[in-house]
LUMKE-498798 format. One record per residue: x, y, z of N, C-alpha, C in turn; residue in one letter. Coordinates in steps of 0.05 Angstrom, whole numbers, plus 5000, padded with zeros to 4 digits. Example, Ala and Ser with C-alpha at 12.3 -4.5 7.8 and 13.67 -1.06 7.14 Angstrom:
! LUMKE-498798
526448865156524649105156526449345156A;525749555142527349795143525850015157S;
! end
This chain:
! LUMKE-498798
519792392409518092392433519692242454M;519392352478520692232501519291982509N;520891752510519491502517518491502545P;519691662563518791672591516091792593L;515391972575512892102576510791962559R;511391732547509591602530507191502544S;507491452569505191352585503091562589N;503991822588501992032593500292092568S;501091982545499592022520498291762512I;495791782509494291542501494091532471N;495991372457495891342428494091102421H;492691142401490890932391492490732375A;492290492382493590282367491490082359R;492089962337490189752330490389522349P;488089402352487989172370489688952361S;491488862380493288642373495888722362G;496388992358498989082348501089062369A;503589012362505888982381507289242384R;507789312410508989572416511989552409E;513089762396515889752388517689802411P;520189682412522189712433523389992432L;523990112456525290382457528190362449P;529190592437531890602428533590722450R;536090612454537990692474539390942464R;539891152483541291402476543991402490S;546291482477548991492488549491762501V;547991962493548492232504547592252533V;545492122540544392152567546392062589A;547691832588549591762609551991952611P;552892052588555192242589554492492603V;552092602597551292852610550892822640S;549992602649549592552679552392542692R;554292412681556992402693558292672695F;557792832674558993102674557793272696A;555293242701553993402723555093322750K;555493072755556492972781559293082785I;560993072765563793172768563793472773C;562093612760561993912764561193972793W;559193832804558293892832560393812852L;561893602848563993522866566293722866A;566893832843568994042842568194292857G;565794372854564894612868564994572898V;564094342908564094282937566894272948A;568694162933571494142943572794422945G;572294592926573294862927572195012951C;569694972957568495112981569795023007G;570294763009571494663034574294773038V;575894773016578594883018578595173026V;576795333015576595613022575795653050A;573895493060572995523088575195453107G;576795243103578895173121581095383121L;581495523099583595723097582795973113T;580296053113579396313125578596273154A;577996043164576796003191578696063214W;581295993214583096053237583196343243P;583396523222583596803227580996913240E;578696813232576196913244575996813273Q;576796553278576596453306578496603324A;580896663315582696813332581597093339A;580297223320579197483325576797473344A;575197253343572697233360573397133387Q;575396953392575996843418578796933425V;579097173438581697273445582897123468P;585597133470587097003492586797173517D;585997043540585697193565588297273576R;590497143569593097223579594597403560Q;593197503540594597683521595297943533A;597298073522598198333532596398553521T;596398793533594699013523595199073494P;597699053485598199113456596798913438S;596698663447595398453431592398513429T;591098593451588198643451587598893434R;589499053430588899293414588599243384S;589198993376588798923348591098773336G;593398743349595698593338595098293339A;595798153318595197863318596897723338P;595697513351597097353371595997073371A;597696893381596896613382594896573405L;592996393401591096333422592396133441R;592296193467593496013487591395873503T;588895953502586795823517585395613500S;583895443513582395233499579695333492T;578795293467576095383459573995253476P;571695393478569495293495568195043485S;568494993458567094763447568694503451Y;571194533462572894293467572294193495V;571793933498571193823524573393873544G;572593983568574594043589573094033616Q;574793993637573593993665572794273673A;570494293684569394553693570194603722Q;571394823728572194893755569794993770T;569694913796567394993813567695293820S;565595433817565495713824563095763841T;563195973856560996063873558696153856S;556396143868553996233853554196533845R;555296683862555496973858558197063846N;559996863837562596933826562297003797Q;563797193787563697273758564597053740A;563197003719563896793700565996903680A;567696713671569796793652568596833624S;570196953607569197003580568796753564A;570496543569570196293555567596153563D;566896183588564496053598561996173588A;562096433580559596573571559196563542T;561096453526560796443497558696233489D;558596013503556795803495553995863504G;552195683497549395713506549095663536P;546795743549546495703578546795413586P;545995223569546294943577549194873580A;550994993565553794933567555095053591T;554295303598555495433621554695313647T;552495173649551595053674551894743673R;553594643655553994353654555594253677S;555393993683556893873706559793863700R;561393813721564293793719564993553702S;566793603682567693393665565993333641G;563793483637561993443614563193553589A;562293453565563293543539561593783531I;562994003524561694253517560094213491S;557694333491555994323468556194573451L;558094753458558295003443559394963415G;558795143397559595133369561595353363Q;563295313343565195533336563595783327P;564696013332563296253323563096263293P;560896373284560396393256560296693248R;560496733222560497013212557897143217A;555696993220553097113225552897223254S;554697143272554597233299556497463303Q;555697693311557497923315559397873337P;561897973334563897943354563398143377V;563198033402562698203425565198293438R;565098513452567498613466568098443490S;570698423497571398263520570298383546S;569698643547568598763571565698673575R;564198633553561398553556561198253563L;563298093556563197813562563697753591R;564897923606565397883635563097953652G;560897833649558397893665558197693688I;556397753706555797573728553797363720T;554597113724552796903717550796843739Q;548396813733546296773754544796513748R;544096383770542396143768539496213765D;537996013759535096063757533996143784V;534996013806534096083833535796303844R;534496503855535896733866537396653891A;539796763895541396693919539896763945P;540296593966538996643991540396864006Q;538897024021540197244036541897134059P;543997274066545697194087544297244114T;544297034131542997054158544997144178I;544497374189546397484210545397434238T;542797374241541697324268539197144265A;538696994286536396814286533796984286L;531796894271529297044272527997034299P;526497224307525197224333523296984335P;523196854359521396624362518496704360P;516996514350514096564348512896584376L;511096764380509896784407508396534415P;508996434440507696194449504796244456L;503296034452500496054459500196074490A;498496244499498196264529497296004541P;498495944564497795694578494895704588E;493495484586490695484596490595534625P;488795694633488495754662487595514677R;489095454697488495224714486695304737R;484695144741482895204763484295164789R;483795344807484995324834483895074848K;485694924860484894684874482994754897R;480694624898478794694919479894614946P;479394764967480294704993478794455004E;480194315021478894075033476494165049E;476694375065474494475081474594775079D;472994895061472995185058471895335082P;470695185101469695315126471495265150Y;473795155145475695105167476895375177A;477395405202478595655212481395695202P;482095945197484796005187486896015209L;485996075233487796085256489196355258G;490396395281491896635287494896565288L;496496715272499296655271500796815292R;502296665308503996785328506896695323L;508296865307510896775298510696545278G;511996325284511796085268509895875280N;508095965297506195785310503395895303V;501595705295498895775288497095695311I;495495885321493595835343490795835332L;489195645340486395625331484595625356R;483895855366482095875389479195845381P;477595745399474695725394473295725421A;470795825420469095825444466295755435I;464995595452462295495446460495545470T;458195665464456195705485453695555477G;452595395495450295225488448495205512S;446095115507444195065528442394825521G;441194695541439594465535438194365560G;437394115557435893985578436993705583Y;437393635610438393375619436293255637D;435393015629433292885645434292765671S;436892715674438092605699440792725703N;440992965713443693095716445592945734P;444692825756446492695775446992405769S;445692295749445992015741445391825765R;442991865776442191695799440091505790V;439691295806437791085800434991175809S;432991065796430191135804429291395792G;427291515806426191765796428291985798A;428592145778430592355777429192615770S;430492825776429493095771431093225748K;429693265726430993385703431593675707G;433293785691433994065694434994185668S;434494445664435794585643438694645650L;440294665631443094715637444294895615F;446495015622448095175603450895075605S;452195085582454994995581456695185565R;458995245576460995415563463595255559T;464595255535466895085529468895255513E;471395235521473595365506475495165495G;476795235473478595055459480895205446E;483195085446485595215434487194995420L;487495025394489194845379491794975372G;493994825373496694925369497994755347I;499094895327500594765306502894935297Q;505294815297507694965289507994965259S;509495165249509995185220513095225217D;514495015225517395015224518494845202W;520894905193522194735172522994465184N;523994465208524594225223523194235250V;522994005263521593985288518594035284H;517093965304514194005302512994025330E;511094205333509694245358506694235352L;505294055366502394035363501094015390T;498594105392497194095417494294155415G;492794065434489894125436489094145465M;487994365472486994415499483994475498L;482494345515479594375515478594365544R;476894555551475694565578472894685577G;471294595596468494695596467294665624G;465094795627463594785652460594765646Y;459194575660456394535656454994615682S;452994795680451494885703448594805700R;447594665721444794575722443194755741Y;441094875730439695075746437894955768Y;436794715764435094595784436594405803R;438994335796440594155813443494245813D;444094435831446694555830448894355838D;448294145853450393955860451293785836T;449693785815450493645791452293805772A;452594065778454394235762457294135764S;458694135742461394015742463094135719R;465694135723467594205702468693965688P;469894005666471393795652473493925634D;475593785630477793885614479493655603A;480893705581482593505569484593655551E;486993555551489093685535491493505531G;492993565510495493425505497293605488N;499793575492501893725477504093525469M;505093555445507293385436509293555420S;511793495426513993635412515893425401L;516393455374518293275361520793435353R;523093345362525593475356527193285337L;527793395313529293235293532293275298D;533393085314536193105320537893055295A;537392835281538692775256536592685236T;537492605213535592505193534192255202R;535492085217534391835226533691825256D;534192035270533692035299531892265307T;529792205322527892405331527392375361R;527092595375526592605403523592685407I;522092535422519292585426518692665455L;517392885459516592985485513493015485L;512192915506509292925508508393015536E;506093135537504793195562501793175558S;500293095579497493055577496093125604R;493493185601491993265624489093195619L;487793095641484893035639483693095666R;481493245665479893305689477093195685L;476193045705473492925704472292915732D;469792815733468492795759467392505762T;466992425787465792165793462792195797Q;461392005787458492005791457891895819R;455791995831455191915859454691615863P;453691475843453091185846455491005839G;457891115838460190945831460690745853S;461590495846462190295867464390375886P;466190555878468390645895467590865914D;465090955913463991155931461691045947L;461391135971459091055987456591195979T;454291085987451791195978451191465991A;452691546012452191796026453592036013A;455091985992456492205978454592375962V;454992635964453392825948455292975930Q;454193055907455893205888457593015871G;459393125857461192975839464093055845R;465492885859468292945865469992955840P;471993125840473693165816476092975817I;476892875794479292715791481192845771T;483792825777485792945760487592715750W;488092715724489992525711491892695694N;494392695700496292845684498992695684Y;500492755663503092605661504792725638G;507092605635508992685614510592445605A;511692465582513192245570515492355553A;517592205551519892285534520892025521A;521692055496522591825481524391895458G;525591705447527391735423526791525403V;526691595378526091415356528491425336T;529391185329531691175310530990975288H;531591055263530990895240533590775229D;533490515223535690385209534490255184I;534690395162533390315138530390285143N;529290055140526390015145525789935174R;527789895190527389815218527390055235L;525390075254525090305271524890215300Q;526490345317526490295346525590545361F;523890495381522890715398523190635427T;524490805442524690775471523291005484L;521490945503519791155514519491105544R;519791325559519291315588517091505595G;515391435615513091595622512691615652S;511391825660510591865688507691975688V;505891845703503091925704502191945733D;500492135738499592195765496492205765R;495292075786492392085791491792195819Q;490192405819489392525845486292525846D;485292475871482392455875481692665897Y;479492815890478593015909476892875931E;477092985955475392885977472492925971D;470792735979467892745973466392865996A;464193005990462393116010460292906017D;459892866043457892676052455292826058L;453092676059450492796065450292916093S;451992826112451992926139453793166142N;454993266120456793496121459693436125G;460293186129463093116134464493056107R;467093006108468692956084469592666084K;469692556060470692286056473292306041L;475492226056478092246044478492026023S;479692106001480391925979483391935974Q;484892015994487792035991489091755986A;487791545996488891285992488791185963D;487391345946487191275918489191425900R;490491625912492491775897494891605891N;495891615867498091435859499791565837Q;502191455834503991535812504891285798T;504891295771505691065755508091135738Q;510090965738512490995722512590765702Y;513290835677513290625656515590665637G;516490435626518590435605517690245583L;517790345558516790195536518790185513R;519089955501520789915478519189795455L;519389925432517889825408519789805385R;519489585370520989535345518989495323A;519289655302517389635279518989605253A;517789465234519089425208517089505186Y;517989675168516289775147516389575123E;514489405122514389205100513789345074V;511789515074511089695051510489965063T;510390175045509690435056507090455072P;505290275067502690275082502390055102G;504389905107504189685126506689665143F;506389715170508689715188507889555213K;508489305214507989145239510089215260P;509389165285511189225308510689025330F;512689005347512488865373513289065394V;512089025418512489225439512589085466Q;514389175483514489075510514589315529G;513289275552512989505572512989395600E;514389535617514389485646513489735660V;512089705682511189945697510789865726D;510690075742510290045771508390265780T;506490195798504590385809505090405839R;505590645847506090695875503990885887Q;502490785907500490935920501691115942F;500491355946501491535966501391415994D;499191275999498891136025499390836021E;501190726038501890446034499590266038K;497690336056495390166062492890336057V;490890236043488490386037486590376061D;484190486057482190496079481190216086S;481490026068480589746074482789566084S;485289676087487489526098489089366077G;488789436051490289296030492589476020Y;494789346013496989486000496689455970M;495989685957495189685929497489725909R;499889785918502089825900502589565884S;503389595858503689355841505789405819S;506589185807508389195784507089045761D;507389155737506089035714507988985690G;507388775675508988705651506988665628Y;507588795606505788785583507288735557T;506188555541507288495514505088535493A;505788665471503888725450505088665423R;503288605404503988605376501788755361V;502488885340500589045325501689145299G;500189325287501089425261499589685255S;500889855241499590085228499490035198T;497190095186496890035158495090245145F;495490265119493890445102493290305076E;490790295069489890165044488690375026I;490190445005489190634984487990884996S;488890975018487991225031485091225038R;483791005035480990975043480690855071L;482690705079482590575105485390605118L;485390735140487890765156487190665185T;489190535197488590415223491190365238A;490890335264492990235281491690045301E;492589795301491289595318493489445333V;493089405359494989255375493489085395S;494588855402493388675421495688555437V;495188505463497288395480496188275505G;498088225523497388095548498888235570Y;497388275593498588415616498288245641Q;500388255657500388115682501288315704D;499588345724500088535745500188395772R;502388445786502888315812502788525834K;501188475855500688665877502588615900Y;503088825915504788805939503488645961E;500888665963499388515983498888235972D;499788035988499487765980496587665979G;494787805993491987725993490587785966R;491787965950490688025924492087865903L;490587705888491787545868492487715844K;494287605828495187745804492887805785N;492988035774490888115754492088075726L;490787905711491687835684489387875665R;490187935640488087965620489288075594G;487488065574488188165547487888465546I;489788595535489688885532490088945502V;489189175494489489255466488289525460G;488889625436487789875426487289845397D;485289985387484689985359483490255351A;484490365329483390615318483290575287A;480890565276480490515248478890745236I;479990855214478691075200478190985171L;475590975164474790885137473191105123W;473891155098472591365082471391225058T;468991115059467790975036467191165013P;466391415019465891614998467191875008T;467592064989468692324998466992475018P;464392395021462592535039462092385065L;462992135067462391965090464991875103T;465091885129467391795145466391625168T;467591395170466891195191469391165209V;468891205235471091185255470290975276T;472190795281471790575300474090575320L;473490595345475490595366474790395387R;476890255397476490065418478890045436G;478489975461480689955480479989735501T;482089615511481789415532484189465551A;483589505577485689565597484889455624E;486989455641486689365669486889615687L;485089635706485089875724485189795753G;485190005770485289965799482590025812D;482189935836479789975851480389965881T;478690075897478990055927476889875939T;475389735923473389545934474789325949I;474089265973475489055989475288785975P;477588655974477688385962477988375932G;477988605919478188605890480988705882S;482288555864484988645855484888875836S;482788895820482689115801480289085782G;480289235761478089225741479189155713T;477389035698477988985670475889125654T;476689325638474889495623475189445593A;472889435580472789405550470789615540R;471789775520470089985509470389995479R;468190055465468290085436466390305428V;467190465409465590695399465590695369N;463190745358462890765329461691035322L;462791165302461791425294461791445263E;459491525252459091555223458291845218V;459991985202459492265195458992285165A;456892425158456192465129455692755125H;456892865103456493145096454193165076A;451993285085449793335067450493545047L;451893755056453093955039455894015051R;457294195038459994255047459994385075R;457794495082457694635108455594505127N;454494285119452594145137453493855140I;453993775165454893505171453093385192T;452193145186450592985205452192755215V;452292705241453892495253452092325271T;452392065267451091875285453191725301G;452791665326454791535342453491345362F;454991145369454090935388456590835403A;456190765428458390655444457390455464G;459290275471458690075490461190015507Y;460789995533462989935551462189745573G;463989575581463489385603465889395622R;465289405648467389405669466789175688T;468789005691468588775710470488815733D;469488775757471088795781472088515789Y;474688475788475888215793475388135822D;474587885825474187775852471487845864G;469888005850467188085860465188025838Q;462787965846460587925827459388195820N;460988365808460188635802460988695773L;458988795758459388865730457589095722R;458689275706457189505696457389515665E;454989555653454789585624453689865618D;455190015603454390285595454090295565L;451790385556451290415527450290705522S;451290815500450491085491449791075461T;447891245454447191265426446091555422I;446691665399445791935394446492035366G;445892285362446492415336446992715341A;448492825323448993115325449293225296R;448793485294448893615268450393885272I;451893945252453494195252452994345226E;452094605229451594775206453595005207Y;455495005189457495215188456495445172K;456195675186455295915172457596045157L;459796075170462196185158464596045170T;466996145164469396035176469396085206R;467896275215467996365243465696255259T;463296245247460896185262459695915252F;458795755271457395515265455395455287S;453195315279451095235297451294935301V;451094845327451194555333448794475350R;447894235344445694115360446193825363A;445293705386445793425391443693305409S;443493045407441792895426443192635433F;443192565459444592325469442792175489T;442891915486441491745504443491565518H;443491565545445391405561443791205578E;444890965581443690765598445790595611R;445590565638447490405653445990175666L;446989935662445989695676448189595693N;447589565719449589475739448489255756S;450289065764449488855783449488965812T;450489205816450489335842447689465846N;446489395869443789495874443789805876Q;441889925861441590215863443490375846G;444790255826446690395809445690435780S;443490305773442490345745441390625741D;441590725718440390985711439991015681Y;438291205674437791275646437691575644T;438891685623438991975619438692045589A;437292265584436992375557437892665558N;439692735540440793005539440493115511I;439393365510438993505485440193785489A;441693885469442794145471443294265444Q;443494535443443994675418445694915426V;447594995408449395205415450595335391G;452095555396453495705376456495695381L;457995635360460895615362462195845347R;464195965360465796175347468596085347V;469796085323472595985320474196175302Q;476696175306478496355292480796195279F;
! end
């Protein structure tokens, strides 16, 4: 019995009996050694046989790429290339270049290994059939397909259409377009109106009111040139009073200016002006016996040159002005000559301005002038010709486009040819302020102070101060309401004579189209004078239709 299997058989032994010791066998160790020697001999014979047959099989499976045609036909030849399973540097090839036969024998991981890596390929075995060299020269492909060759840029994507921009609204869609004459735009207009005046002749005491009609023509001129500029405004009208024909009167006003751009920094300025007005019968310069309203003419011209030196600007200007007075009709049918009041004034002005900022330009100005009367001695026996000297300081400024203004103040001294007339001295100045608190509201303030002439005996001249305030508000784009007020004072030097004139009123304009508009106004005038019989009060109301192009 095998002692190793004795544990699998449960033999009954008496309790307390001693188990016998196993006997050692000599045959078992000898048989084990014989088996080991036999297996080692078989393995050694197999290894020797494999090493003897393997070179011939490897040469047949991996042919030499440099072999001759006769060798490929079956003749034995030595291998000159390195097997794929031997580590070697891999040459870089293009993705689309044909792979060599050596590179295709190994697995895909070997053919796509990095440069200098050890090949993982194994020697060919008998279980793998030998492939033809023609089949091994295939094109090697990557997992990712090659990108197509770009011969031209693709067409750009269509751009999204730009958003339509709203057309900028016009400042005044009811403003006239004008008539173009070459490169000059003309803006003609005519206004016909009628109304009632409570005191047509502006006389003191009880007055006789009258209906009236008024016709007014207007012509605006604006050039459209690349260089130079021409601007102008001509206005004239006639008022006819049906119950008081002597109060009927004309009036006119106009100015023209031409700017010639000589160089970038030099400009030539040419100006002309005209004003036609009438004298009221109660004026201190007329006698009480005068009837009607004598006409006065004021016209003149000026020429100047402006030159800029960086921010410094110099302006030299010369002017000539003329005043003519019409003879007055007396109540007895005779004429009152006013030729002694006709005069010509010559002036020369120099201004220097410095632009501190684009909206602030202060200046200093000096002016000399002379006034020559046609008649050396007037009707009172005085020689009225005189020479004047004026100095001013001022500035033009603009604050955020809401406030624009030009303000100047100075002092004038006038010396007369007649020694009996003392020098006329006083403060002179001008102010024009335009304020736009809202896009619909415009406030305009104008003021002036000047020295004038007179023919009153013993008086050297007049000192006049005037101020006007105007507030315009647009209820709608085509409806504008304007309120205005004015005050003026005239003092006669050397005489206890003073006149205070105040006006207040309102007007409305309703623009139907660019061409037609309706206007209506009301004005209250009041004059207070220290001269007996010169005070008056007048109320004027009128409505009319304006046609403009």
